[in-house]
C-alpha positions as CSV (number, residue, x, y, z in Angstrom):
1,M,0.0,0.0,0.1
2,A,1.4,3.2,-0.9
3,N,0.7,4.7,2.7
4,T,2.1,1.6,4.7
5,P,5.5,2.5,6.0
6,L,8.3,0.2,5.1
7,Y,10.1,-1.1,8.2
8,T,13.6,-0.8,8.7
9,L,16.1,-0.5,11.4
10,A,17.3,3.0,12.4
11,E,19.9,3.4,10.2
12,G,17.4,3.1,7.6
13,C,18.4,-0.3,6.3
14,P,14.9,-2.5,5.5
15,V,14.2,-5.7,7.5
16,T,11.7,-8.3,6.4
17,D,10.6,-9.5,9.8
18,P,11.0,-7.6,13.5
19,T,10.5,-10.6,15.4
20,A,12.9,-12.8,13.4
21,T,16.4,-13.4,14.9
22,Q,19.2,-14.8,13.1
23,H,20.2,-18.8,14.1
24,F,23.0,-21.2,12.9
25,G,22.2,-24.7,12.7
26,G,18.8,-25.3,11.9
27,Q,15.1,-23.3,12.7
28,G,13.4,-23.4,16.2
29,V,15.1,-23.7,19.5
30,K,17.7,-26.1,18.4
31,G,19.1,-23.1,16.7
32,L,22.1,-21.0,17.8
33,V,21.3,-17.3,18.3
34,L,24.3,-15.3,16.2
35,L,25.7,-11.9,17.6
36,Q,25.6,-10.6,13.9
37,D,22.2,-10.1,14.4
38,T,22.2,-6.3,14.6
39,Q,18.1,-6.3,15.2
40,L,18.3,-8.2,18.0
41,I,21.3,-6.4,19.3
42,E,20.2,-2.9,19.0
43,T,16.8,-4.2,20.0
44,L,18.0,-5.1,23.3
45,A,20.5,-2.2,23.3
46,H,18.2,0.0,23.1
47,F,15.4,-1.2,25.0
48,A,18.1,-1.1,28.3
49,R,18.5,2.7,27.4
50,E,15.2,3.7,26.9
51,R,14.7,5.5,30.0
52,I,16.7,8.4,31.0
53,P,16.9,10.0,34.3
54,E,14.1,11.0,36.4
55,R,13.5,14.0,37.7
56,V,14.8,14.6,41.8
57,V,11.5,16.5,41.9
58,H,8.5,16.9,39.9
59,A,8.7,13.4,38.2
60,S,5.3,12.5,37.8
61,A,3.0,14.6,35.7
62,A,0.5,15.6,33.3
63,G,1.1,17.8,30.4
64,A,-0.5,19.5,26.8
65,F,-0.4,22.4,24.8
66,G,-2.7,25.0,24.4
67,E,-2.3,28.9,23.8
68,L,-1.8,32.1,25.4
69,E,-3.8,35.4,24.3
70,V,-3.7,38.9,25.4
71,T,-6.7,40.3,27.1
72,H,-5.5,43.7,28.6
73,D,-3.0,46.3,27.5
74,V,-0.2,46.2,29.6
75,S,2.3,48.2,27.3
76,D,2.3,50.2,30.4
77,I,4.5,48.2,32.7
78,T,5.9,46.0,30.2
79,S,7.8,46.0,26.9
80,A,7.6,42.0,26.7
81,A,6.6,41.4,22.9
82,F,4.2,38.0,23.8
83,L,2.1,40.4,26.2
84,N,1.8,43.5,24.0
85,G,-1.5,43.8,21.9
86,V,-5.0,42.5,23.1
87,G,-6.0,39.5,21.0
88,K,-2.1,38.3,20.5
89,K,-1.8,34.5,21.0
90,S,1.5,32.0,21.4
91,K,1.6,28.6,22.1
92,V,2.5,27.2,25.2
93,L,3.8,24.1,26.3
94,L,2.1,23.0,30.4
95,R,2.8,20.1,32.5
96,I,1.7,19.9,36.0
97,S,3.2,17.9,38.3
98,T,3.2,16.6,41.5
99,V,6.8,17.4,43.6
100,G,7.5,14.5,46.0
101,P,6.7,11.2,44.7
102,E,8.2,9.3,41.8
103,K,7.0,8.4,38.5
104,G,4.1,6.0,38.2
105,S,3.0,7.0,41.6
106,A,-0.9,8.1,42.7
107,D,-1.1,11.7,40.9
108,T,-4.1,12.5,43.8
109,V,-1.7,12.3,47.4
110,R,-1.1,15.5,49.3
111,D,1.6,17.6,47.7
112,V,1.8,21.2,46.4
113,R,1.5,20.8,42.1
114,G,4.3,22.5,40.3
115,W,3.3,24.6,36.9
116,G,6.2,24.3,34.5
117,M,4.6,26.7,31.4
118,K,7.2,27.4,28.5
119,V,5.8,30.3,25.9
120,Y,7.0,30.0,22.5
121,T,7.8,34.1,22.0
122,E,8.8,35.8,19.2
123,E,11.8,36.8,21.3
124,G,12.7,33.3,22.5
125,N,11.2,31.0,24.7
126,Q,9.3,32.4,28.3
127,D,9.1,29.8,31.0
128,F,7.3,30.2,34.3
129,V,8.3,27.5,36.6
130,F,5.3,28.1,39.6
131,N,3.3,26.2,42.4
132,D,-0.4,25.8,42.9
133,I,-0.2,27.4,46.4
134,P,1.5,31.4,46.8
135,V,4.0,30.5,49.5
136,F,7.1,28.3,50.1
137,F,8.0,25.8,52.7
138,V,11.6,27.9,52.6
139,R,13.2,31.4,51.8
140,D,17.0,30.0,51.8
141,P,17.9,28.4,49.0
142,I,20.8,26.2,51.0
143,K,17.8,24.7,52.4
144,F,15.9,23.4,49.3
145,P,17.4,19.8,48.8
146,S,17.2,19.2,52.5
147,L,13.6,20.2,52.4
148,N,12.5,18.3,49.6
149,R,14.5,15.3,50.6
150,S,12.0,15.2,54.1
151,H,9.2,14.7,52.3
152,K,10.6,12.2,50.3
153,R,12.0,9.0,51.4
154,H,13.6,7.7,54.8
155,P,17.4,7.1,53.4
156,R,17.1,3.9,55.7
157,T,13.5,2.1,55.4
158,H,12.8,4.0,52.2
159,L,9.4,4.1,53.1
160,S,7.7,8.1,53.5
161,D,8.4,9.4,57.3
162,P,6.2,11.8,59.1
163,T,8.7,12.0,61.7
164,M,11.7,13.5,59.0
165,F,8.9,15.3,57.5
166,W,8.0,17.2,60.8
167,D,10.9,17.3,62.3
168,F,12.6,19.5,59.4
169,H,9.6,21.8,59.4
170,N,9.5,22.0,63.4
171,N,12.8,23.4,62.8
172,N,11.9,25.8,59.6
173,Q,9.5,27.5,61.0
174,E,9.0,30.0,58.2
175,G,7.1,27.6,56.2
176,I,4.2,27.4,58.4
177,H,1.8,29.0,55.7
178,A,3.1,27.1,53.2
179,I,2.5,23.8,55.5
180,M,-0.8,25.2,56.2
181,Q,-2.2,25.2,52.8
182,L,-0.9,21.9,52.2
183,F,-2.5,20.4,54.8
184,S,-5.7,22.5,53.7
185,D,-8.1,20.5,50.9
186,R,-6.5,22.5,48.4
187,G,-3.4,20.1,49.0
188,T,-5.9,17.5,47.2
189,P,-7.0,19.1,44.3
190,A,-10.0,17.2,42.6
191,S,-8.4,18.1,39.2
192,L,-5.7,19.9,37.5
193,R,-8.5,21.6,35.8
194,H,-9.1,23.2,39.3
195,I,-6.0,24.6,40.7
196,N,-4.8,28.0,40.5
197,A,-0.7,28.7,39.9
198,Y,1.3,31.1,41.6
199,S,4.6,32.4,41.0
200,G,5.4,32.8,44.7
201,H,8.5,34.4,43.4
202,T,8.6,38.7,42.5
203,Y,9.9,39.3,39.4
204,K,10.3,42.7,37.4
205,F,8.3,43.8,34.5
206,T,11.0,46.0,32.5
207,K,10.1,48.6,29.7
208,D,12.8,49.6,27.0
209,D,13.0,53.2,28.6
210,G,14.1,51.9,31.5
211,T,11.8,51.6,33.8
212,S,10.4,48.8,35.6
213,K,7.9,47.1,38.2
214,Y,7.9,44.4,40.7
215,V,5.5,42.0,40.0
216,K,4.0,38.7,41.2
217,F,1.8,36.2,38.6
218,H,-1.9,34.6,39.8
219,I,-2.9,32.2,37.1
220,K,-6.7,31.6,38.4
221,T,-8.4,28.3,37.1
222,N,-11.8,29.8,35.3
223,Q,-13.6,26.1,36.1
224,G,-13.5,27.6,40.1
225,V,-11.1,25.7,42.4
226,Q,-12.2,22.1,43.2
227,S,-10.5,19.8,46.2
228,L,-10.5,16.4,47.3
229,T,-11.1,15.3,50.8
230,K,-8.1,13.1,52.3
231,E,-10.8,10.2,52.2
232,Q,-11.6,10.4,48.8
233,A,-8.1,11.1,47.4
234,A,-6.8,8.0,49.0
235,K,-9.7,5.8,47.2
236,I,-9.4,7.6,44.1
237,A,-5.3,6.6,44.7
238,G,-5.9,3.4,45.2
239,E,-8.3,2.5,42.2
240,N,-6.8,5.0,39.6
241,P,-3.2,6.3,40.3
242,D,-3.4,8.2,37.3
243,Y,-6.8,9.9,37.7
244,H,-5.5,13.6,37.2
245,V,-3.2,12.1,34.1
246,E,-7.0,10.9,32.5
247,D,-8.7,13.7,33.5
248,L,-6.5,16.3,31.7
249,F,-6.3,14.4,28.4
250,T,-10.2,13.1,28.5
251,A,-11.4,16.6,28.8
252,I,-9.2,18.1,26.3
253,E,-9.8,15.3,24.1
254,R,-13.6,16.1,24.0
255,G,-13.4,19.5,23.8
256,D,-13.5,20.6,26.9
257,F,-10.5,22.9,27.2
258,P,-9.7,24.2,30.2
259,S,-9.0,27.7,31.1
260,W,-7.2,29.9,33.5
261,T,-7.0,33.6,34.0
262,I,-3.6,35.1,34.0
263,Y,-3.1,38.4,36.6
264,V,-0.1,40.2,38.0
265,Q,0.1,42.2,41.2
266,V,2.0,45.6,40.5
267,M,4.1,47.0,42.7
268,E,6.5,50.4,42.2
269,L,10.5,49.5,43.1
270,S,10.4,52.4,45.4
271,D,7.9,50.4,48.2
272,A,9.8,47.5,48.5
273,E,12.0,49.5,50.9
274,A,9.0,50.5,53.4
275,Y,6.9,47.4,52.7
276,R,5.2,45.9,55.8
277,W,7.0,42.3,53.9
278,N,10.6,41.1,52.1
279,I,8.9,41.2,49.0
280,F,11.7,38.8,48.5
281,D,10.8,36.7,51.0
282,M,9.0,33.5,49.5
283,T,7.3,32.3,52.4
284,K,4.9,35.8,52.5
285,V,2.2,36.9,50.5
286,W,1.5,40.7,49.3
287,P,-2.3,41.1,50.0
288,H,-4.6,42.0,47.6
289,S,-6.0,45.1,49.3
290,D,-2.5,46.2,49.1
291,Y,-2.0,45.0,45.4
292,P,-4.3,44.5,43.8
293,L,-4.8,41.7,41.1
294,R,-4.4,42.9,37.1
295,P,-5.5,41.0,34.7
296,V,-3.5,40.7,31.8
297,A,-4.2,37.2,29.6
298,K,-6.0,34.0,29.1
299,L,-4.6,30.7,29.1
300,T,-6.5,27.6,27.1
301,L,-5.2,24.3,27.2
302,N,-6.7,22.7,23.5
303,E,-4.0,20.1,22.7
304,N,-2.7,16.7,23.8
305,P,0.6,15.6,23.3
306,S,1.0,13.2,20.0
307,N,3.8,11.5,22.1
308,Y,3.9,11.7,25.9
309,F,8.1,10.7,26.3
310,R,8.9,13.7,23.1
311,D,6.8,16.4,24.5
312,I,6.2,15.9,28.2
313,E,8.8,13.8,29.4
314,Q,12.1,15.9,27.8
315,A,10.5,19.1,28.5
316,A,12.6,21.1,30.5
317,F,11.5,24.7,32.1
318,S,13.8,27.2,33.9
319,P,13.1,30.4,35.5
320,S,16.2,31.8,33.8
321,N,14.2,31.6,30.5
322,M,13.3,35.3,30.6
323,V,12.6,36.9,27.2
324,P,13.0,41.2,27.3
325,G,10.4,42.8,29.4
326,I,10.1,40.1,32.0
327,A,13.7,39.9,34.5
328,P,14.7,38.6,37.5
329,S,14.9,40.4,41.2
330,A,17.0,39.5,44.0
331,D,14.8,37.2,45.8
332,P,17.4,34.8,46.7
333,M,15.0,31.6,46.0
334,L,15.0,32.5,42.6
335,Q,18.4,33.4,41.9
336,A,19.2,29.6,43.0
337,R,16.7,28.0,41.0
338,M,17.6,30.1,37.7
339,F,21.2,28.6,38.4
340,A,19.6,25.0,39.3
341,Y,16.7,24.3,37.0
342,P,18.9,24.3,33.8
343,D,22.0,22.2,35.3
344,A,19.2,19.9,35.9
345,A,18.1,19.3,32.2
346,R,21.7,19.0,31.3
347,Y,22.4,16.1,33.5
348,R,19.2,14.8,32.8
349,L,19.0,15.5,29.2
350,G,22.2,16.3,27.9
351,V,24.1,19.5,27.4
352,N,22.3,20.6,24.1
353,Y,18.8,19.5,25.9
354,Q,17.7,23.0,24.1
355,Q,17.7,21.4,21.0
356,L,15.3,18.7,22.1
357,P,11.1,19.4,20.3
358,P,9.8,20.9,23.5
359,N,12.6,22.7,24.7
360,S,13.8,24.1,21.2
361,A,12.7,27.8,20.4
362,K,10.2,29.2,17.9
363,S,12.2,32.1,16.7
364,P,15.5,32.0,14.9
365,V,18.3,31.0,17.3
366,Y,21.9,32.0,16.6
367,S,24.4,31.0,19.6
368,P,27.5,29.9,17.8
369,Y,29.3,30.7,21.1
370,Q,27.0,27.3,22.6
371,R,27.9,24.3,20.1
372,D,29.2,20.8,19.9
373,G,28.7,17.9,22.7
374,F,26.6,14.8,22.8
375,M,23.8,14.8,20.5
376,T,24.1,17.9,18.7
377,F,21.8,17.5,16.0
378,N,21.7,20.7,14.3
379,S,23.9,22.3,11.7
380,N,26.0,23.4,14.8
381,Y,26.8,26.5,12.9
382,G,29.0,25.3,9.7
383,G,32.1,27.0,9.9
384,D,31.1,30.2,11.7
385,P,33.6,32.0,14.3
386,N,32.6,29.9,17.9
387,Y,35.0,32.8,19.4
388,V,33.7,36.1,20.4
389,R,34.3,39.6,18.1
390,S,35.8,37.8,14.9
391,T,36.4,39.7,11.6
392,Q,35.4,36.8,10.2
393,R,31.1,37.2,10.2
394,L,29.3,39.8,11.4
395,V,26.8,39.4,14.0
396,A,24.0,41.4,15.2
397,F,23.1,42.3,18.4
398,R,19.8,43.8,20.2
399,D,19.8,47.3,19.4
400,K,17.8,47.9,23.1
401,P,19.4,48.6,26.3
402,N,19.7,46.0,29.2
403,T,16.6,46.5,31.3
404,N,17.1,43.2,32.9
405,A,20.0,44.9,34.9
406,Q,18.9,45.3,38.9
407,K,19.3,48.5,40.2
408,L,20.1,48.0,43.9
409,H,18.9,50.6,46.5
410,N,21.1,52.2,49.0
411,N,19.8,49.8,52.0
412,W,20.7,46.5,49.9
413,V,23.8,47.4,49.9
414,G,25.8,46.2,52.7
415,E,29.0,43.5,53.7
416,V,29.1,40.3,52.6
417,C,28.4,38.0,55.3
418,D,27.5,34.4,55.7
419,F,23.7,34.7,57.3
420,S,21.0,31.9,58.3
421,S,17.4,33.2,58.6
422,E,15.8,32.2,61.5
423,V,11.8,32.2,62.5
424,I,10.4,36.0,62.9
425,D,6.9,36.6,64.7
426,D,6.1,37.7,61.1
427,D,6.1,34.1,59.9
428,F,3.1,33.5,61.8
429,I,0.9,36.4,60.4
430,Q,0.1,35.3,57.3
431,A,-0.5,31.6,58.8
432,K,-3.2,33.3,61.0
433,A,-5.1,35.2,58.6
434,F,-5.5,31.9,56.3
435,W,-6.5,30.0,59.9
436,E,-9.1,32.9,59.8
437,V,-9.9,32.7,56.2
438,L,-10.9,29.3,56.5
439,G,-13.1,29.9,59.7
440,S,-15.1,31.3,56.9
441,Q,-15.4,28.8,54.8
442,S,-17.6,25.9,56.4
443,G,-16.1,22.8,57.7
444,Q,-12.2,24.0,56.5
445,Q,-10.6,24.8,59.6
446,D,-12.3,20.9,60.8
447,N,-10.5,19.2,57.8
448,L,-7.2,21.1,58.0
449,V,-6.6,19.8,61.5
450,G,-8.2,16.7,60.6
451,N,-5.6,16.0,57.7
452,V,-2.6,17.5,60.1
453,A,-3.2,14.8,62.4
454,A,-4.0,12.3,60.1
455,H,0.1,12.8,59.4
456,L,1.1,13.9,62.2
457,K,0.0,10.4,63.8
458,G,3.1,8.8,62.4
459,A,5.3,10.9,63.8
460,L,7.7,10.3,66.9
461,P,6.2,11.6,70.5
462,E,9.1,14.3,70.7
463,V,8.2,15.5,67.1
464,Q,4.5,15.8,67.8
465,K,5.1,18.0,70.5
466,E,6.9,20.6,68.7
467,A,4.6,20.5,65.6
468,F,2.0,21.4,68.4
469,K,3.7,24.0,69.6
470,M,4.3,25.5,65.9
471,F,0.9,25.4,65.4
472,S,-0.1,27.2,68.6
473,Q,1.8,30.4,67.3
474,V,-0.4,30.8,64.8
475,D,-3.7,30.2,66.9
476,Q,-3.7,28.8,70.6
477,D,-7.2,26.7,69.6
478,L,-5.3,25.6,66.6
479,G,-2.4,24.0,68.4
480,K,-4.9,22.2,70.7
481,K,-7.3,21.0,68.5
482,I,-4.5,19.5,66.4
483,K,-2.9,18.1,69.4
484,E,-6.3,16.3,70.7
485,A,-7.0,15.0,66.9
486,T,-3.8,13.9,66.3
487,I,-4.0,11.9,69.8
488,F,-8.0,10.3,68.8
489,A,-6.0,9.3,65.7
490,M,-3.5,7.4,67.3
491,V,-5.9,5.4,69.5
492,E,-8.3,5.1,66.9
493,S,-5.7,3.1,65.2
């Protein structure tokens, strides 16, 4: 048939039967298998190598393609081309993941959801690497590996361990607001279509005239936030571990395209010096009463991947990927992640990971000083000079000023020293406000208490005691309720 592909080896050599193996000395089981059989050797060798290193975090995920459409004029705060022009559309790749569990784990477990979004723009790829809660557990990047290890498996038992989880957080209490978000019903979303996403970090919007603003991103689901109780989440985990992956895929297949509204909070640079909260502290939010949400764009997912490995597993996201008009701030966690994420991609996918289909820019790329290395499969720039300031080939450069440079205010200039932040009273104020918000929603405070107790009951008594004290600093009644619920849960079990 004209449209039937001819089976070949990877080098293109046609082969009669992909199930056949070359034998010597007779047909069937009496024959000897020959190592000259290229098809057999290649098939076995490739099978042993068809997995790539699993992500250390965010290993289990769903993904899809879509589009970002600008809905509001934001030309007064950013010169980013993909955000200028109401109605302008850009293709997007979105990957939503759990954080701690390995590939193949149940996706309804209580966990933060990571939001990796790549926008293919005319000025290069813009990556957003967000979470579905607005705050984070630590503000010091050196604690980041330990945080994630405490949420994973015990090095001896290879089991999830409530003692090590709570021991870490008892001794790093700046994350109390994030802990309470995680153990509210928001920690077990009903589906990926029903979650929000937040930058957590402070970014900068910049303009070509040199002006800039601080911003935080908020991506709000248009389907409404919906959650599972811990009992529902556990039941679904046993019945269908891939429930969230299946839900997103089938929704898009049937044409029920999920969408989100993208907002920013905008702050003048001068406000940062005197603001109530340290705006570079990822454990804090900016109250909407101070900095209201400003709508920017709409995100719609409308296309499933044609091959999961190619499009989603090979995708690499990094907060360092920023187009002109968007810039980093002095947020220490952001600064560290801008190194850590591309470094992880180089380990997992190779030094030329940017050439892989989901990571390659749709805009023209000319980077002759980054070439060679394993798995180079583009032109490798031919004979163009591989060193800077060559007279052998003219290279054009962006003719606009670098607006990504960080201007430091006087009170951010000082002596370089070792520093480790400690818990402060401020760390409990926003957590207390969140507790009060839950009190306005029927049953939500009780659910938080029950969720914490169900997990905390497995920790050692001395660790439980410290956790009770931590929650009591948020609210005495909260600490008391968690203690009583934990004791009751231990008796019941």
